[in-house]
C-alpha positions as CSV (number, residue, x, y, z in Angstrom):
1,X,-96.7,-82.0,-71.7
2,X,-93.3,-80.4,-72.3
3,X,-94.4,-78.7,-75.5
4,X,-97.5,-77.3,-73.7
5,X,-95.3,-75.9,-70.9
6,X,-93.0,-74.3,-73.4
7,X,-95.9,-72.7,-75.2
8,X,-97.3,-71.3,-72.0
9,X,-93.9,-70.0,-70.9
10,X,-93.3,-68.4,-74.3
11,X,-96.8,-66.8,-74.0
12,X,-96.1,-65.5,-70.6
13,X,-92.8,-64.1,-71.7
14,X,-94.4,-62.3,-74.7
15,X,-97.1,-60.8,-72.4
16,X,-94.5,-59.5,-69.9
17,X,-92.5,-58.0,-72.8
18,X,-95.6,-56.4,-74.2
19,X,-96.7,-54.9,-70.8
20,X,-93.2,-53.5,-70.0
21,X,-92.9,-52.1,-73.5
22,X,-96.3,-50.5,-73.2
23,X,-95.2,-49.0,-69.8
24,X,-92.1,-47.5,-71.5
25,X,-94.3,-46.1,-74.3
26,X,-96.7,-44.5,-71.7
27,X,-93.7,-43.0,-69.9
28,X,-92.4,-41.5,-73.1
29,X,-95.7,-40.0,-74.0
30,X,-96.0,-38.7,-70.5
31,X,-92.6,-37.1,-70.6
32,X,-93.3,-35.5,-73.9
33,X,-96.6,-33.9,-72.7
34,X,-94.9,-33.0,-69.4
35,X,-92.0,-31.3,-71.1
36,X,-94.4,-29.2,-73.3
37,X,-96.5,-28.2,-70.4
38,X,-93.4,-27.4,-68.3
39,X,-92.1,-25.1,-71.0
40,X,-95.5,-23.4,-71.3
41,X,-95.6,-22.9,-67.5
42,X,-92.1,-21.4,-67.6
43,X,-93.1,-19.1,-70.5
44,X,-96.3,-18.0,-68.7
45,X,-94.4,-17.3,-65.4
46,X,-91.7,-15.5,-67.3
47,X,-94.2,-13.2,-68.9
48,X,-96.2,-12.7,-65.7
49,X,-93.2,-11.7,-63.6
50,X,-91.8,-9.3,-66.3
51,X,-88.8,-11.5,-67.2
52,X,-87.8,-13.3,-64.0
53,X,-86.0,-16.4,-65.2
54,X,-85.7,-17.8,-61.6
55,X,-89.5,-17.7,-61.1
56,X,-90.0,-19.4,-64.5
57,X,-87.6,-22.2,-63.5
58,X,-89.3,-22.6,-60.1
59,X,-92.7,-22.8,-61.8
60,X,-91.6,-25.4,-64.3
61,X,-89.8,-27.5,-61.7
62,X,-92.8,-27.4,-59.3
63,X,-95.1,-28.6,-62.1
64,X,-92.8,-31.4,-63.2
65,X,-92.2,-32.6,-59.6
66,X,-96.0,-32.6,-58.9
67,X,-96.4,-35.0,-61.8
68,X,-93.6,-37.3,-60.5
69,X,-91.1,-36.3,-63.2
70,X,-87.6,-34.8,-63.2
71,X,-86.8,-31.5,-64.9
72,X,-83.4,-32.3,-66.5
73,X,-82.9,-28.9,-68.2
74,X,-84.7,-25.7,-68.9
75,X,-83.2,-23.2,-71.4
76,X,-84.4,-19.7,-72.1
77,X,-83.5,-18.5,-75.6
78,X,-83.7,-14.8,-76.5
79,X,-83.7,-13.5,-80.0
80,X,-86.2,-12.3,-82.6
81,X,-88.6,-14.6,-80.8
82,X,-88.3,-15.9,-77.2
83,X,-88.7,-19.5,-76.4
84,X,-88.2,-22.0,-73.6
85,X,-86.9,-25.5,-74.1
86,X,-87.7,-28.1,-71.4
87,X,-86.1,-31.5,-71.0
88,X,-88.1,-33.9,-68.8
89,X,-87.4,-37.4,-67.6
90,X,-90.1,-39.8,-66.5
91,X,-89.6,-43.2,-64.9
92,X,-91.3,-46.1,-66.6
93,X,-93.4,-48.3,-64.3
94,X,-92.3,-51.7,-65.7
95,X,-92.9,-55.0,-64.0
96,X,-89.9,-57.1,-65.0
97,X,-87.4,-55.0,-66.9
98,X,-86.5,-53.0,-63.8
99,X,-84.9,-56.2,-62.4
100,X,-82.8,-56.9,-65.4
101,X,-79.2,-55.6,-64.9
102,X,-78.0,-53.6,-67.8
103,X,-81.5,-53.0,-69.1
104,X,-82.8,-51.1,-66.1
105,X,-80.7,-48.0,-66.8
106,X,-82.5,-47.5,-70.1
107,X,-86.0,-47.5,-68.7
108,X,-86.5,-43.8,-67.9
109,X,-87.9,-41.9,-70.8
110,X,-86.8,-38.4,-71.7
111,X,-88.3,-35.9,-74.0
112,X,-87.7,-32.3,-75.1
113,X,-90.2,-29.6,-76.0
114,X,-90.0,-26.0,-77.1
115,X,-92.5,-23.3,-76.6
116,X,-92.2,-20.0,-78.4
117,X,-93.8,-16.9,-76.9
């Protein structure tokens, strides 16, 4: 009886770890896609307003907030070619890891994307 209970508990633990790991992976992929689209939104708004960086920042920030993310940084680089670099953080929707002290501060996933225009 004890061995069956141990096997069941080990199985439950493995399932919980797999589900929370998958949630973190989904959050990372979401942050990567969101960063790319935010940089594209900023570049499009920058071009549409004739070089208004404030409008580009507002457009990128509004898009990221609409998708429940956080725009950590948005950089405009000017040179031979212009580009925007967006850094976005997304929270992972974990089931158990968010209650583990020490581990819960590493759950948010962050990604950087660059768009040249």
